[in-house]
C-alpha positions as CSV (number, residue, x, y, z in Angstrom):
1,M,-10.6,-47.3,14.8
2,F,-11.3,-44.7,11.3
3,F,-10.0,-46.2,7.7
4,I,-8.7,-43.7,6.2
5,Q,-9.0,-43.3,2.4
6,K,-6.0,-42.9,-0.1
7,R,-6.9,-40.7,-2.8
8,M,-4.5,-42.0,-5.9
9,F,-6.8,-40.4,-8.4
10,K,-4.3,-37.5,-10.3
11,N,-5.1,-36.2,-13.8
12,N,-9.0,-36.8,-13.6
13,T,-11.6,-35.4,-16.1
14,V,-13.2,-32.5,-15.0
15,V,-17.0,-32.4,-15.3
16,I,-19.4,-29.4,-15.1
17,S,-22.1,-31.4,-13.5
18,G,-24.6,-27.9,-12.4
19,T,-24.8,-24.3,-13.6
20,G,-26.8,-21.2,-11.4
21,I,-27.2,-17.6,-11.9
22,L,-29.4,-14.6,-10.3
23,S,-28.5,-11.1,-12.3
24,S,-30.1,-8.6,-13.9
25,L,-31.7,-10.5,-16.1
26,G,-33.7,-12.5,-13.1
27,Y,-33.0,-15.8,-10.9
28,G,-32.2,-19.2,-13.3
29,I,-30.4,-20.7,-15.9
30,E,-33.2,-20.8,-18.1
31,K,-34.1,-17.0,-17.8
32,F,-30.4,-16.0,-18.3
33,K,-30.0,-18.7,-21.6
34,N,-33.4,-17.2,-23.0
35,A,-31.7,-13.5,-22.8
36,L,-28.6,-14.8,-24.4
37,E,-30.4,-16.0,-27.5
38,S,-33.0,-13.3,-27.8
39,G,-29.8,-10.4,-27.0
40,R,-32.0,-9.0,-24.7
41,T,-29.8,-6.8,-21.6
42,G,-30.3,-6.4,-18.3
43,I,-28.6,-2.6,-18.6
44,D,-31.2,0.3,-17.9
45,F,-31.7,2.7,-16.0
46,I,-30.4,3.4,-12.3
47,E,-32.8,5.6,-10.2
48,D,-30.6,7.5,-7.3
49,H,-28.0,5.4,-7.1
50,H,-26.6,6.7,-3.9
51,G,-26.8,10.3,-5.4
52,L,-23.9,9.2,-7.4
53,P,-23.9,10.8,-11.2
54,I,-24.1,7.3,-12.9
55,K,-27.3,6.2,-14.1
56,V,-26.5,3.0,-15.8
57,G,-26.1,-0.1,-14.8
58,A,-27.1,-3.9,-14.8
59,L,-28.2,-4.2,-11.4
60,I,-30.3,-7.2,-9.5
61,K,-33.8,-5.2,-9.0
62,D,-37.0,-6.0,-6.7
63,F,-34.8,-8.5,-4.4
64,S,-36.5,-10.4,-1.9
65,F,-35.0,-13.9,-0.9
66,N,-37.8,-15.4,0.3
67,E,-39.4,-14.9,-3.2
68,L,-37.1,-16.3,-4.6
69,L,-36.3,-19.0,-2.7
70,E,-40.1,-20.5,-3.6
71,Q,-38.6,-20.5,-7.2
72,I,-36.9,-23.0,-6.6
73,E,-38.9,-26.8,-7.1
74,P,-38.8,-29.7,-6.1
75,F,-37.0,-29.2,-3.1
76,D,-35.3,-30.4,-0.2
77,N,-38.0,-28.7,2.6
78,D,-34.9,-29.1,5.4
79,L,-32.6,-27.2,3.3
80,K,-35.1,-24.4,2.2
81,Q,-35.6,-24.2,6.0
82,M,-32.2,-23.5,6.6
83,C,-31.6,-21.2,4.0
84,K,-34.3,-19.1,5.3
85,K,-32.9,-19.2,8.9
86,L,-29.6,-18.7,8.2
87,S,-30.1,-15.9,5.9
88,R,-31.5,-13.0,8.2
89,G,-29.4,-10.9,8.7
90,L,-26.7,-11.5,5.6
91,P,-25.3,-9.5,3.6
92,F,-27.0,-9.2,0.3
93,S,-24.3,-10.5,-1.4
94,L,-23.8,-14.3,0.6
95,Q,-27.8,-13.9,-0.1
96,C,-27.2,-13.7,-3.9
97,S,-24.5,-16.8,-3.6
98,I,-27.1,-19.1,-1.5
99,L,-29.4,-18.2,-4.1
100,A,-27.2,-19.2,-6.8
101,V,-26.2,-22.3,-5.3
102,L,-29.0,-23.4,-4.8
103,D,-29.7,-23.1,-8.4
104,A,-26.5,-24.8,-9.2
105,W,-27.2,-27.7,-6.4
106,H,-30.4,-28.9,-7.8
107,N,-29.4,-28.5,-11.2
108,A,-26.6,-31.1,-10.8
109,G,-29.4,-33.4,-9.4
110,L,-27.5,-32.7,-5.3
111,D,-31.0,-32.4,-4.1
112,G,-30.7,-34.6,-0.9
113,M,-28.2,-37.1,-1.9
114,K,-27.2,-39.3,0.8
115,D,-23.5,-40.5,-0.5
116,N,-21.1,-38.6,2.7
117,T,-18.5,-41.0,0.4
118,L,-18.0,-37.9,-1.5
119,S,-15.6,-35.2,-0.9
120,K,-17.0,-31.8,-1.4
121,G,-15.3,-28.8,-1.5
122,I,-16.3,-24.8,-2.5
123,V,-14.0,-21.6,-3.9
124,I,-15.4,-18.6,-3.0
125,G,-14.2,-15.7,-6.5
126,G,-13.8,-12.4,-5.3
127,S,-12.6,-10.2,-2.8
128,N,-14.6,-6.8,-0.3
129,I,-17.4,-8.2,-1.4
130,S,-20.1,-6.4,0.4
131,Q,-18.4,-3.0,0.1
132,N,-21.5,-1.4,0.0
133,Y,-23.3,-3.5,2.8
134,I,-20.1,-1.9,5.7
135,Y,-20.3,1.6,4.1
136,E,-23.7,1.6,4.9
137,L,-23.1,0.4,8.4
138,H,-20.6,3.3,8.6
139,K,-23.3,5.5,8.0
140,K,-25.8,4.0,10.4
141,Y,-23.6,2.8,13.3
142,G,-20.4,5.8,12.5
143,G,-21.6,8.5,15.8
144,S,-22.3,5.6,18.3
145,M,-19.8,2.6,17.7
146,G,-20.8,1.0,20.8
147,F,-24.1,0.3,19.4
148,T,-22.1,-2.3,16.2
149,T,-23.8,-6.1,15.8
150,P,-21.9,-7.7,17.1
151,S,-22.6,-10.1,14.0
152,Y,-20.2,-7.3,11.7
153,A,-17.4,-9.6,13.2
154,L,-18.1,-12.0,11.4
155,H,-20.2,-10.3,7.9
156,F,-16.7,-7.7,6.9
157,M,-14.7,-11.2,6.1
158,D,-14.9,-12.5,2.6
159,T,-15.3,-16.0,4.4
160,D,-18.4,-15.8,5.5
161,H,-19.1,-16.5,1.9
162,V,-17.5,-20.3,2.7
163,G,-18.6,-20.5,6.5
164,V,-22.6,-20.2,5.6
165,L,-22.4,-21.8,2.2
166,S,-20.7,-25.0,3.7
167,E,-22.8,-25.0,6.4
168,L,-25.7,-25.0,4.4
169,F,-24.4,-27.3,2.2
170,Q,-22.4,-29.4,4.3
171,L,-19.1,-29.3,2.3
172,K,-16.4,-30.6,4.6
173,N,-13.6,-31.0,2.3
174,E,-11.3,-27.6,1.0
175,G,-12.8,-23.9,1.1
176,F,-11.5,-20.7,0.8
177,N,-11.9,-17.4,-1.3
178,V,-10.1,-16.4,-3.8
179,G,-9.2,-13.0,-5.3
180,G,-8.2,-12.3,-8.5
181,A,-9.8,-8.4,-9.5
182,S,-12.5,-8.8,-12.6
183,A,-10.4,-12.3,-13.3
184,S,-11.5,-13.8,-9.5
185,G,-14.3,-15.7,-10.8
186,N,-12.1,-17.0,-14.4
187,V,-8.9,-17.6,-10.8
188,A,-12.2,-19.5,-8.7
189,L,-12.8,-21.8,-11.6
190,I,-9.3,-22.4,-11.9
191,K,-8.6,-23.7,-8.6
192,G,-11.8,-26.2,-8.2
193,M,-10.7,-27.2,-11.2
194,Q,-7.9,-28.1,-9.8
195,M,-9.0,-29.6,-6.4
196,I,-10.7,-31.9,-8.4
197,K,-8.1,-32.9,-11.5
198,Y,-5.4,-33.8,-8.3
199,G,-7.7,-35.8,-6.3
200,I,-8.4,-33.5,-3.6
201,A,-12.0,-33.2,-3.7
202,D,-15.2,-35.5,-5.7
203,I,-16.4,-32.0,-6.1
204,C,-16.0,-28.4,-5.7
205,V,-18.7,-25.8,-5.5
206,V,-17.5,-22.3,-7.5
207,V,-18.9,-19.6,-6.8
208,G,-18.9,-16.1,-8.3
209,T,-19.9,-13.4,-5.7
210,V,-22.3,-10.2,-6.2
211,A,-19.5,-6.9,-5.9
212,D,-21.4,-5.0,-3.9
213,L,-20.5,-1.7,-4.4
214,S,-20.2,1.8,-2.0
215,P,-20.3,5.2,-3.7
216,L,-16.8,5.2,-3.3
217,E,-15.1,2.5,-5.1
218,L,-18.0,3.9,-7.7
219,N,-16.8,7.3,-7.9
220,A,-13.3,5.7,-7.9
221,F,-14.1,4.1,-11.6
222,T,-15.7,7.5,-12.1
223,N,-13.0,9.2,-11.8
224,L,-10.4,6.2,-13.5
225,N,-12.4,7.1,-16.4
226,A,-13.3,3.4,-16.6
227,I,-17.0,3.3,-16.2
228,G,-19.2,4.1,-19.6
229,G,-22.6,5.1,-20.4
230,K,-22.1,8.9,-20.4
231,K,-23.3,9.8,-24.0
232,F,-26.1,6.4,-23.5
233,M,-27.4,8.3,-20.5
234,D,-30.8,8.5,-22.2
235,K,-30.8,5.2,-24.4
236,P,-29.1,2.9,-21.4
237,K,-29.4,-0.2,-23.4
238,Q,-27.2,1.0,-25.5
239,A,-24.4,1.8,-22.9
240,S,-22.2,-1.2,-23.3
241,R,-20.6,-2.2,-25.8
242,P,-17.9,-4.0,-26.6
243,F,-15.1,-4.0,-29.5
244,D,-17.1,-0.8,-30.8
245,K,-15.8,1.8,-32.1
246,R,-18.2,4.6,-29.8
247,H,-17.0,1.9,-26.5
248,E,-16.3,4.4,-23.7
249,G,-16.6,1.9,-20.8
250,F,-17.8,-0.9,-18.8
251,I,-20.9,-1.0,-17.3
252,Y,-21.3,-1.9,-13.8
253,G,-23.2,-5.3,-13.3
254,Q,-24.5,-8.1,-10.2
255,A,-24.5,-11.5,-10.5
256,A,-24.3,-14.5,-8.5
257,A,-22.8,-17.6,-10.4
258,C,-21.8,-20.8,-9.7
259,I,-20.9,-24.3,-11.3
260,I,-20.5,-27.1,-9.5
261,L,-17.3,-29.1,-11.0
262,E,-17.3,-32.6,-10.3
263,N,-14.8,-35.4,-11.0
264,N,-17.1,-37.4,-14.3
265,R,-16.1,-41.0,-12.5
266,T,-18.9,-39.6,-10.1
267,A,-20.9,-37.9,-12.3
268,L,-21.5,-41.3,-14.2
269,Q,-21.9,-42.9,-11.0
270,R,-24.5,-40.6,-9.7
271,G,-26.4,-40.9,-13.1
272,I,-25.7,-37.0,-14.2
273,K,-25.0,-36.7,-17.9
274,P,-22.1,-33.6,-17.7
275,L,-23.0,-30.4,-18.7
276,G,-19.4,-30.5,-20.7
277,K,-16.2,-30.6,-19.8
278,F,-13.2,-28.4,-18.2
279,I,-9.8,-29.0,-20.1
280,S,-8.1,-26.1,-18.9
281,G,-7.0,-23.3,-16.8
282,V,-3.9,-20.8,-16.6
283,H,-3.8,-18.5,-14.4
284,H,-0.7,-15.9,-14.8
285,L,1.1,-12.1,-13.9
286,D,2.4,-9.7,-16.5
287,A,4.0,-8.1,-12.9
288,N,2.1,-4.5,-13.5
289,R,0.3,-3.7,-10.3
290,L,-1.5,-0.8,-12.1
291,S,-5.7,-0.8,-14.0
292,N,-3.7,-1.0,-17.6
293,P,-4.1,-4.5,-19.6
294,S,-0.9,-6.3,-21.1
295,E,-0.9,-7.5,-24.7
296,D,1.8,-10.0,-23.7
297,G,0.6,-11.3,-20.6
298,E,-2.6,-12.0,-22.3
299,V,-1.0,-13.7,-25.7
300,N,1.2,-15.2,-23.2
301,V,-1.9,-16.8,-20.9
302,M,-3.9,-17.9,-24.1
303,V,-1.0,-20.0,-25.4
304,S,-0.2,-21.4,-22.2
305,V,-4.1,-22.5,-21.8
306,L,-3.8,-24.1,-25.9
307,E,-0.6,-25.7,-24.2
308,Q,-1.9,-27.4,-21.1
309,A,-5.2,-28.7,-23.4
310,G,-3.0,-29.9,-26.0
311,M,-4.5,-28.1,-28.5
312,Q,-3.6,-25.9,-31.4
313,P,-5.6,-22.4,-31.9
314,E,-7.1,-23.7,-35.0
315,D,-9.0,-26.4,-32.4
316,I,-11.1,-23.5,-30.6
317,D,-14.7,-22.5,-32.2
318,Y,-15.8,-19.7,-30.5
319,I,-13.7,-17.5,-28.2
320,N,-15.9,-15.2,-24.8
321,A,-14.2,-12.6,-24.6
322,H,-13.6,-10.2,-21.9
323,G,-14.6,-7.7,-23.3
324,T,-15.9,-5.0,-20.9
325,S,-16.1,-2.1,-23.2
326,T,-13.1,-0.1,-22.4
327,P,-11.2,1.6,-25.4
328,L,-7.9,0.2,-24.3
329,G,-9.1,-2.9,-23.3
330,D,-10.7,-4.4,-26.4
331,I,-8.5,-3.1,-28.3
332,T,-5.3,-5.2,-26.0
333,E,-7.5,-7.8,-26.1
334,I,-8.6,-8.0,-29.8
335,N,-4.5,-7.4,-30.7
336,A,-3.7,-10.3,-28.0
337,I,-6.6,-12.8,-30.2
338,K,-5.1,-11.7,-33.4
339,K,-1.5,-12.7,-32.8
340,V,-2.5,-16.0,-30.9
341,F,-4.9,-17.5,-33.4
342,S,-3.7,-15.3,-36.5
343,K,-4.3,-18.1,-39.1
344,S,-7.9,-18.6,-37.6
345,V,-9.5,-15.7,-36.6
346,S,-11.5,-14.7,-38.8
347,D,-12.9,-18.4,-38.6
348,I,-13.5,-18.0,-34.3
349,Y,-16.9,-16.4,-33.1
350,I,-15.6,-13.9,-31.3
351,N,-18.5,-12.3,-28.2
352,S,-18.6,-10.3,-25.2
353,T,-21.6,-11.4,-23.3
354,K,-21.1,-8.2,-20.8
355,G,-23.0,-6.6,-23.6
356,I,-26.0,-8.5,-21.5
357,T,-25.1,-8.9,-18.3
358,G,-22.8,-5.7,-17.9
359,H,-19.3,-6.0,-16.1
360,C,-20.1,-8.3,-12.5
361,L,-16.4,-8.0,-12.0
362,Y,-15.8,-10.5,-9.4
363,S,-18.2,-13.3,-11.1
364,S,-17.8,-11.9,-14.2
365,G,-15.7,-15.1,-15.2
366,V,-18.4,-17.8,-13.8
367,V,-21.5,-15.8,-15.6
368,E,-19.6,-15.5,-19.0
369,A,-18.5,-19.9,-18.0
370,I,-22.1,-20.5,-18.0
371,A,-23.1,-18.5,-20.7
372,S,-20.0,-20.5,-23.0
373,V,-22.3,-23.6,-21.6
374,I,-25.1,-23.2,-22.6
375,Q,-24.0,-22.0,-25.7
376,M,-22.5,-25.1,-26.6
377,N,-25.4,-27.0,-25.2
378,H,-27.4,-25.1,-27.3
379,G,-25.7,-24.5,-30.6
380,F,-25.8,-20.7,-30.7
381,I,-23.9,-17.8,-30.4
382,H,-25.4,-15.0,-28.6
383,P,-25.1,-11.5,-30.3
384,N,-23.0,-8.5,-29.5
385,L,-25.2,-6.0,-28.7
386,N,-24.5,-2.2,-29.9
387,L,-21.2,-3.6,-32.1
388,D,-22.2,-0.8,-34.7
389,D,-18.7,-0.3,-36.0
390,P,-16.3,-2.9,-35.2
391,I,-12.5,-2.1,-34.5
392,C,-11.8,-5.0,-35.8
393,G,-12.4,-6.2,-39.5
394,L,-11.2,-9.3,-39.4
395,C,-12.8,-10.8,-36.3
396,N,-15.7,-13.0,-36.7
397,F,-18.3,-10.7,-34.7
398,T,-21.8,-11.9,-34.1
399,R,-23.8,-9.1,-34.7
400,G,-27.5,-8.0,-34.3
401,K,-29.0,-11.2,-33.4
402,S,-27.9,-14.9,-32.1
403,V,-26.4,-17.0,-35.2
404,R,-27.0,-21.2,-35.2
405,A,-23.6,-22.5,-34.6
406,N,-22.1,-26.6,-33.3
407,V,-19.7,-25.3,-31.0
408,K,-17.0,-27.8,-29.3
409,N,-13.9,-25.9,-27.9
410,V,-14.6,-22.6,-25.9
411,M,-12.1,-20.3,-24.9
412,S,-13.0,-17.4,-21.9
413,N,-10.9,-14.7,-20.9
414,S,-10.8,-12.5,-18.0
415,F,-8.7,-10.4,-16.7
416,G,-8.1,-7.9,-13.9
417,F,-6.5,-4.7,-12.8
418,G,-2.8,-5.9,-11.2
419,G,-1.7,-7.8,-14.1
420,I,-3.9,-10.5,-13.8
421,N,-4.6,-12.7,-16.7
422,T,-6.2,-15.9,-16.5
423,S,-8.0,-18.0,-19.2
424,I,-9.9,-21.3,-18.9
425,I,-11.0,-24.0,-22.7
426,L,-14.5,-25.7,-22.2
427,Q,-15.4,-28.8,-24.2
428,K,-18.7,-30.2,-25.2
């Protein structure tokens, strides 16, 4: 006879128990923290990226799964061997996801955990994740389709991330992908928060995936005039300019990032000191299928996330803005922020992590939530790089270098094509 445990926990406190990241800045939270604090950008020259005119980006370079795997110590040897085995032949983006989860798993103190009573789920942020993998296979097998590898039947589906990661980490609760364009990371975090808050799972692994774009997507973004760097081909580190009057488009970045959300009760039982609380998260549409942002949509989602948190605008100390370095996107977001935070807009720190990481697309929400957690816990606000001539004189942008700051409540925004607006609030 099976004993069915009724999960009666509602409105649980959701905490962050671990974070992990692999980006153009390197592998691991410490390297990411150092880059944020020093204002070091991962944006650099791109050498012959599919023969495209794009010469500037923040890509993960010199990638070796096994070499990066060895950087995590101490490490459950059985898990390490399984990672090596399952990673063979996987698309680049999925290998990166494994490494990001391993980093967060270790930092959350979950290595070798024997308590099988805790229910663990997973949410993957991103859709059409491995476009370049598909593109390269088509080039390889396009003239002889009969030789297509059978594993492609699994790998072309985004749910391959769910299957591989659930097997590696024995995640047997709910698991699924969510797509929200550039807001995918925040959408995934919001769904993970809901799983913990309403007692569906005790622990939820939330992954923001590398957007491994093919020449087709990159050319389309270029033709849309969404990608910047044209004026800074010879000075790539100056190309991403969120909220600067010389902004001209986003700079493509790559990162896999993971946040482990947990019920505060089980974190305390495990002896884990949380990195912060996940207070609220809202995901709204503005009924627009196109790429242009909506000021009203952004205002509504920020007002809603404050209401859900039971906070007033002046309770927010810092906003990690979407800030893509696109003219229309930056201006729209600042106008929305000024409407919501009219009385306190000059007091709230505002920055965009995309000046350091580039725009990591599907993973950007998770990357920027991790950046927010790091700044909260280490008492600084990282600089807005290349902010020489701000588009708004009222906003309290950090400029030039990091500033020391005691930050308690953080809002982090992510907006996506198709009228997708998201905002989350984290607390120290």
